[in-house]
C-alpha positions in Angstrom: -9.7 1.6 -36.5 -10.4 -1.9 -38.5 -9.6 -1.6 -42.1 -13.1 -2.7 -42.9 -14.8 -0.1 -41.2 -12.3 2.5 -42.6 -13.2 1.5 -46.1 -16.8 2.5 -45.4 -15.8 6.2 -45.1 -12.3 6.4 -47.1 -11.9 5.2 -50.5 -9.7 2.0 -50.6 -7.1 3.6 -53.1 -6.5 6.5 -50.5 -5.8 4.1 -47.8 -3.4 2.2 -49.9 -1.6 5.4 -51.0 -1.3 6.4 -47.3 -0.1 3.0 -46.3 2.6 3.1 -49.1 3.7 6.4 -48.1 4.5 5.6 -44.6 1.6 7.6 -43.1 -0.1 4.7 -41.4 0.7 2.1 -38.8 -1.2 -1.3 -38.4 -1.5 -4.1 -36.1 -2.7 -7.5 -37.3 -5.8 -8.9 -35.6 -8.0 -11.7 -36.2 -8.7 -15.5 -35.1 -6.9 -17.5 -37.7 -3.7 -16.9 -39.6 -3.1 -13.3 -38.5 -0.5 -11.3 -40.4 3.2 -11.6 -39.4 5.5 -8.6 -38.8 7.9 -9.7 -41.7 5.1 -9.2 -44.1 4.2 -5.9 -42.9 4.8 -3.9 -46.2 2.4 -6.2 -47.9 -0.6 -6.5 -45.4 -3.1 -4.5 -47.3 -2.3 -6.4 -50.4 -2.7 -9.7 -48.7 -5.8 -8.6 -47.1 -7.4 -7.4 -50.4 -6.4 -11.0 -51.9 -7.4 -13.0 -49.1 -11.2 -11.7 -48.8 -11.6 -13.4 -45.3 -13.4 -12.2 -42.3 -11.1 -14.0 -39.9 -8.4 -11.7 -39.8 -8.0 -7.8 -40.3 -5.6 -4.7 -39.8 -6.1 -2.1 -37.4 -4.8 1.3 -38.8 -3.9 4.4 -37.0 -1.7 7.4 -37.9 2.1 6.7 -37.8 4.0 8.3 -35.0 1.6 11.4 -34.2 3.0 14.2 -32.3 3.1 13.9 -28.6 0.9 16.4 -26.8 -1.7 16.5 -24.1 -4.7 15.4 -26.5 -2.6 12.2 -27.2 -2.0 11.5 -23.7 -5.7 11.7 -22.9 -6.4 9.4 -26.0 -3.9 6.8 -24.5 -5.4 7.1 -20.9 -8.9 6.4 -22.0 -7.7 3.3 -23.4 -5.6 2.2 -20.5 -7.6 3.8 -17.7 -4.5 3.8 -15.5 -0.7 3.7 -16.6 2.8 4.2 -15.7 5.1 6.1 -18.1 6.5 2.9 -19.4 3.1 1.6 -20.1 2.3 4.6 -22.1 5.7 4.2 -23.9 4.8 0.6 -24.9 1.1 1.2 -25.8 2.3 4.1 -28.2 4.9 2.2 -29.8 2.6 -0.9 -30.7 -0.4 1.4 -31.6 1.4 4.1 -33.5 5.1 3.0 -33.6 5.6 6.0 -31.5 9.3 6.6 -30.4 8.8 9.1 -27.7 10.6 7.5 -24.6 8.9 7.4 -20.9 10.8 10.6 -20.1 8.8 12.5 -22.7 5.5 11.2 -21.6 6.3 12.3 -18.0 7.0 15.7 -19.2 3.9 15.8 -21.1 1.9 14.5 -17.9 3.4 17.2 -15.7 2.3 19.9 -18.5 -1.2 18.4 -18.5 -2.0 18.4 -14.5 -5.6 20.0 -15.2 -6.6 16.9 -17.2 -4.6 14.0 -15.5 -3.5 13.1 -12.1 -0.1 11.8 -11.1 0.3 9.5 -8.2 3.8 8.3 -6.9 4.0 4.4 -6.3 7.5 4.5 -5.1 10.8 6.3 -5.8 11.3 6.3 -9.5 7.7 5.1 -10.5 4.7 7.0 -11.0 1.1 6.2 -12.2 -0.8 8.5 -14.4 -4.7 8.5 -14.8 -7.4 10.8 -16.1 -9.3 12.9 -13.3 -12.6 12.3 -14.8 -12.2 8.7 -15.3 -10.9 8.3 -11.6 -14.2 9.9 -10.1 -16.4 7.6 -12.0 -14.5 4.5 -12.7 -15.0 1.3 -10.7 -12.6 -1.5 -10.3 -13.4 -4.6 -12.1 -12.7 -8.0 -11.0 -10.7 -9.6 -13.5 -11.7 -13.3 -12.4 -15.3 -12.7 -13.5 -14.3 -12.6 -17.1 -12.1 -15.7 -16.7 -14.3 -17.8 -18.8 -14.9 -15.4 -21.4 -11.1 -14.8 -21.8 -10.4 -18.5 -22.2 -13.3 -19.1 -24.5 -11.6 -16.6 -26.9 -8.1 -18.3 -26.5 -9.6 -21.8 -27.3 -10.8 -20.4 -30.5 -7.1 -19.1 -31.4 -5.2 -21.9 -29.7 -1.8 -22.5 -31.6 -2.0 -19.0 -33.4 0.7 -16.7 -33.1 0.1 -12.9 -32.8 2.4 -9.7 -33.3 2.2 -8.3 -29.8 0.1 -8.3 -26.8 -2.1 -5.5 -28.3 -2.7 -7.8 -31.4 -4.2 -10.6 -29.2 -6.3 -7.9 -27.0 -7.6 -6.1 -30.0 -8.5 -9.3 -31.6 -10.6 -10.1 -28.5 -12.3 -7.1 -28.6 -13.2 -6.7 -32.2 -13.8 -10.5 -33.1 -16.1 -11.0 -30.2 -19.8 -10.5 -30.7 -20.8 -7.8 -28.2 -17.7 -7.8 -26.1 -18.8 -7.6 -22.6 -15.8 -5.4 -21.6 -13.9 -2.3 -22.7 -10.8 -2.8 -25.0 -8.6 -1.6 -22.1 -9.8 -4.5 -20.0 -9.1 -6.9 -22.6 -5.5 -5.6 -22.4 -5.4 -6.5 -18.7 -7.2 -10.1 -19.3 -4.5 -11.0 -21.8 -1.8 -9.7 -19.4 -3.3 -12.2 -16.8 -3.3 -15.0 -19.1 0.4 -14.4 -20.0 1.2 -14.5 -16.4 -0.6 -17.9 -16.0 1.6 -19.3 -19.0 -1.3 -19.8 -21.5 0.2 -17.3 -23.8 4.0 -17.8 -24.4 6.5 -14.9 -25.6 8.5 -16.4 -28.5 11.4 -14.2 -27.2 14.3 -15.6 -25.2 13.7 -13.2 -22.4 16.9 -11.2 -23.3 15.9 -9.9 -26.8 13.1 -7.5 -26.3 12.9 -6.8 -30.2 10.8 -9.9 -30.7 7.3 -9.3 -29.2 5.5 -12.2 -30.9 3.2 -14.1 -28.8 1.6 -17.7 -29.1 -1.5 -19.1 -27.5 -0.7 -22.6 -25.9 -3.5 -23.9 -24.0 -3.1 -27.4 -22.6 -4.4 -30.2 -24.9 -5.5 -32.4 -21.7 -8.0 -32.0 -19.2 -6.2 -33.0 -16.1 -7.7 -31.8 -12.8 -5.1 -29.3 -11.8 -5.0 -25.5 -11.3 -2.0 -23.0 -11.5 -0.7 -21.4 -8.2 1.6 -18.5 -7.7 4.6 -19.3 -5.5 6.6 -16.2 -4.3 10.1 -17.5 -4.0 12.4 -15.1 -2.1 15.5 -17.2 -1.7 18.3 -17.6 -4.2 17.4 -21.3 -4.9 14.2 -23.0 -5.8 12.3 -25.0 -3.5 13.3 -28.3 -4.7 17.1 -27.5 -4.2 17.8 -27.0 -7.9 19.8 -23.8 -8.8 17.5 -21.1 -10.4 18.0 -20.4 -13.8 18.3 -17.0 -15.2 14.5 -15.5 -15.5 13.0 -13.1 -17.5 12.0 -9.9 -15.8 8.4 -9.9 -17.1 7.6 -13.7 -17.6 8.8 -15.4 -14.7 7.6 -19.0 -15.3 9.4 -20.7 -12.3 7.1 -19.0 -9.9 4.0 -20.9 -11.4 3.3 -24.3 -10.1 0.7 -26.9 -11.3 -1.0 -28.4 -8.3 -3.7 -31.2 -8.6 -6.8 -30.8 -7.1 -6.7 -33.6 -4.6 -4.0 -31.4 -2.7 -6.3 -28.5 -2.2 -8.8 -27.6 0.3 -12.1 -26.6 -1.8 -12.4 -22.7 -2.2 -14.2 -20.5 -4.5 -10.9 -19.9 -6.1 -10.0 -23.4 -6.6 -13.6 -24.6 -8.0 -13.8 -21.7 -10.5 -10.1 -22.4 -11.8 -10.8 -26.1 -12.0 -13.9 -25.7 -14.0 -12.4 -23.2 -16.5 -9.3 -25.5 -16.7 -11.3 -28.7 -17.6 -13.7 -26.7 -20.0 -11.2 -24.5 -22.0 -8.0 -26.0 -21.3 -6.5 -22.9 -19.2 -7.2 -20.7 -16.2 -5.8 -17.6 -14.5 -3.0 -18.2 -12.1 -4.3 -18.1 -8.2 -2.2 -17.0 -5.2 -1.9 -18.9 -1.9 -4.0 -17.5 0.9 -1.7 -15.7 3.4 -4.2 -16.0 6.2 -4.7 -19.9 5.6 -1.0 -20.3 6.0 -1.5 -18.4 9.6 -4.2 -20.7 10.3 -6.7 -17.7 10.6 -8.6 -17.4 7.1 -12.2 -16.3 8.0 -13.5 -16.8 4.5 -13.4 -20.6 4.5 -14.8 -22.3 1.4 -15.6 -18.8 0.1 -12.0 -17.6 0.0 -10.8 -16.2 -3.4 -7.5 -17.6 -2.8 -6.0 -21.2 -2.8 -5.7 -23.2 0.3 -3.3 -26.3 0.2 -3.9 -29.3 2.3 -0.1 -29.5 3.3 0.5 -25.7 3.5 3.1 -25.2 6.5 0.9 -22.8 8.3 3.4 -21.1 10.7 0.6 -18.9 12.6 -0.1 -19.9 16.0 -3.6 -20.8 17.3 -5.4 -18.5 19.9 -3.7 -20.1 23.1 -0.3 -19.9 21.6 2.2 -17.1 22.7 0.5 -16.8 25.9 3.2 -18.3 27.9 5.9 -15.7 26.9 3.3 -12.8 27.1 1.7 -13.2 30.5 4.0 -13.7 33.6 1.2 -15.3 35.7 2.7 -18.6 37.3 -0.5 -20.0 38.4 -1.9 -22.0 35.1 -5.5 -22.2 36.7 -5.5 -18.5 37.3 -4.2 -17.5 33.8 -6.7 -20.0 32.1 -9.5 -18.4 33.9 -8.7 -14.9 33.1 -8.1 -15.7 29.5 -11.3 -17.7 29.0 -13.2 -14.7 30.3 -11.3 -12.4 28.0 -12.0 -14.3 24.7 -15.6 -13.5 25.6 -15.1 -10.1 25.5 -14.7 -9.5 29.4 -11.3 -8.0 29.5 -11.5 -7.5 33.2 -12.8 -10.5 35.5 -14.7 -9.6 38.9 -13.1 -11.0 41.9 -16.0 -12.9 43.0 -16.2 -14.6 39.7 -12.7 -15.6 39.8 -12.9 -17.0 43.1 -15.8 -19.0 42.1 -13.9 -20.6 39.3 -10.8 -21.3 41.6 -12.6 -22.9 44.4 -13.0 -26.3 42.8 -9.5 -27.5 43.7 -8.3 -25.3 46.5 -9.7 -23.5 49.5 -10.1 -19.6 49.8 -7.0 -19.0 52.0 -4.7 -20.6 49.2 -6.4 -18.7 46.5 -6.0 -15.4 48.4 -2.4 -16.3 49.0 -1.8 -17.1 45.5 -3.5 -13.8 44.4 -1.3 -11.8 46.9 1.9 -13.3 45.6 1.0 -12.4 42.0 0.0 -8.9 43.0 3.4 -8.6 44.7 5.2 -9.8 41.5 3.1 -7.0 39.6 1.6 -9.6 37.3 -2.1 -8.3 37.9 -3.9 -5.2 37.2 -6.4 -4.6 39.7 -9.4 -2.0 39.3 -11.7 -1.0 42.1 -15.2 0.2 41.2 -17.3 1.7 44.2 -20.2 3.9 44.9 -18.2 6.9 45.7 -14.7 8.1 44.7 -13.6 8.2 48.4 -14.5 4.7 48.8 -12.8 3.6 45.4 -9.6 5.1 46.4 -9.6 3.8 49.9 -10.1 0.1 48.6 -7.8 0.6 45.7 -4.9 1.1 48.2 -6.3 -1.5 50.5 -6.8 -4.4 48.1 -3.1 -4.2 47.4 -2.3 -5.2 51.0 -5.4 -7.3 51.9 -7.3 -8.6 48.6 -9.4 -10.9 51.0 -11.1 -7.9 52.8 -12.7 -6.4 49.6 -15.0 -9.1 49.0 -17.1 -8.4 52.3 -18.0 -4.9 51.2 -21.3 -4.9 49.0 -20.5 -1.4 47.7 -17.1 -2.4 46.3 -16.3 -4.6 43.1 -12.5 -5.6 42.2 -11.9 -6.3 38.6 -8.8 -8.3 37.8 -6.8 -8.7 34.6 -3.5 -10.0 33.8 -0.3 -7.8 33.0 1.0 -8.5 29.4 4.6 -8.2 28.6 3.9 -8.2 24.8 0.5 -9.1 22.9 -0.1 -12.7 22.2 -1.9 -13.7 19.1 -5.0 -14.1 20.8 -5.2 -10.5 22.0 -6.8 -9.2 19.0 -9.7 -11.7 19.1 -10.2 -10.7 22.8 -10.3 -7.0 21.9 -12.6 -7.4 19.0 -14.9 -9.4 21.0 -14.8 -6.7 23.7 -15.7 -4.0 21.1 -18.5 -6.0 19.8 -19.9 -6.6 23.3 -19.5 -2.9 24.4 -20.8 -1.4 20.9 -17.4 0.2 20.7 -15.5 1.2 17.5 -12.1 -0.7 17.1 -10.1 2.3 16.1 -6.4 2.4 16.9 -6.6 5.0 19.5 -9.3 2.9 21.3 -7.4 -0.4 21.3 -4.2 1.3 22.6 -5.9 2.9 25.2 -7.6 -0.2 26.5 -4.4 -2.3 26.1 -2.7 0.1 28.5 -5.7 0.4 30.9 -6.4 -3.4 31.2 -3.1 -5.1 30.8 -0.3 -2.2 31.4 0.6 -2.8 27.7 2.1 0.0 25.5 1.5 -1.0 22.0 2.2 1.3 19.1 0.0 1.8 16.0 2.5 -0.3 13.9 2.2 -3.3 16.4 -1.7 -3.3 16.1 -1.2 -3.4 12.2 1.3 -6.5 12.4 -0.9 -8.1 15.1 -4.4 -7.5 13.1 -2.7 -8.8 9.9 -1.1 -11.8 11.6 -4.3 -13.1 12.7 -6.2 -12.6 9.5 -8.0 -9.0 10.2 -7.5 -6.3 8.0 -7.1 -2.5 8.5 -9.7 0.2 7.3 -8.0 3.6 6.6 -11.0 6.3 6.3 -10.5 8.3 3.2 -6.9 7.0 3.1 -5.7 9.2 6.0 -2.3 9.1 7.4 -3.7 9.8 11.0 -3.5 6.3 12.4 -5.5 7.1 15.6 -8.6 6.9 13.1 -7.7 3.7 11.5 -9.9 0.8 12.7 -9.4 -3.0 12.6 -12.0 -5.0 10.7 -12.8 -8.4 10.2 -14.9 -10.1 7.4 -18.3 -11.1 8.6 -18.1 -8.8 11.6 -20.0 -5.2 11.5 -19.8 -2.5 14.2 -23.1 -0.9 13.9 -23.0 1.6 17.1 -20.2 3.5 18.8 -20.7 4.0 22.6 -20.0 7.3 24.1 -20.2 8.3 27.8 -22.9 10.2 29.2 -22.3 13.9 30.4 -25.1 13.4 33.1 -23.1 12.8 36.2 -26.2 11.6 38.2 -26.9 9.1 35.5 -23.5 7.7 35.3 -23.4 7.4 39.3 -26.5 5.6 39.1 -25.3 3.2 36.5 -22.2 2.5 38.3 -23.9 1.5 41.7 -26.3 -0.5 39.6 -23.3 -2.3 37.9 -21.5 -3.0 41.3 -24.8 -4.2 42.8 -25.7 -6.8 40.1 -22.1 -7.8 39.8 -22.2 -8.6 43.6 -25.5 -10.4 43.6 -24.8 -12.4 40.6 -21.4 -13.6 42.2 -22.9 -14.6 45.5 -26.0 -16.5 43.9 -23.5 -18.3 41.8 -21.3 -19.4 44.7 -24.6 -20.2 46.8 -25.6 -22.8 44.0 
């Protein structure tokens, strides 16, 4: 509690007595000349003599006993925290000396009030149950201007610790728009961007002081996060020893003329020019793969000279499809990108007759069938006729075009999924009003292309081309996972009719319409 508010309820002499007896712990807050740690014993005396409203002291009990109530109080401030986050928060707020192991034991004894979620082996996350049910995740970038407007006020000031800056932001801002726990997150992002510099050398953790250092110039440039994974930096220099928290070598300042305009770069440049600082932005992974669907509304940075190693739609098809005839391959793939995974034989003949006669076309198709490079499906008015022509067409593909009650559908055999396959599958789902679930996509790939693809393969293919995966209720049943794309919605889910007579009538109508349309196109 700020000392000025505490003095309204408790006599000042009692506060000074508790401070002198070592019963209170304090954090210096303010916007100018905040109290330093070396003068901590004289803080109340200095505050009383200064009589200024630009600085204050937050008072709290010194080292309260660790119990479930104290854990709940800390989580109400932090919302979500690991055991080490709780330890650091308690040390800064109450000078608590209980280690992370004791906070873990306390959380395990309070399962009726908190929820524990494992992040990875050796690390767990704790959150309040009631907070989890009603809290919504905030976008910190919406409060970027608010953060740097405060940091501009305190530019050049040295603070005791991270909590000192966060609490100063909350208590010295009129009608602060966020909770005090969000102020901690905002200050942490400003530290990551390099606008708040730790005074420690990265090895001595005892010096927790921080200094606000905004840029004095207004150069049109923003900070971009580079994720270096190699042992050396990108310019060939040896990597210097880095702090495990503040890794400044990952931050690059990029001029605006090297960027493709996006919502992220515009917001960052405006904040940088107005206040002298901005949050660090990340590179768009989908842009590097040449498949970002957000365009100028993307929340990440697009560099003009980014080495985009993703393949465009036609690339990868030569290795995936074994069809030797280029015209046949292009005709099938052009139809597949429209969502027609299987192409009617008459329509395929029409597209190939521009440069060769029917005899050459049938000979080429027969060769591809013999090499097992094509998948043929015969649709007929009866099961007997379909079974007969399914065997007949493999021997004499030309004979099937003369029967008006038969429609032969052709699709390529794929050895592995090319990059453009996902676009074809999504177009097929949109056209047929199907849900792009993993189970359906796997069945379609095997039925149309004789391609056996596992769920992990669908995930990698979807992410590679810029789509994302929707896991309903975070289920681990991958058959119910769905591939989604920004800007594309699937409103209906088709299901086959149980009316056998209706299904037979629909099949006859489909075969007749396909035959008539193909012959009309040929006649024209």
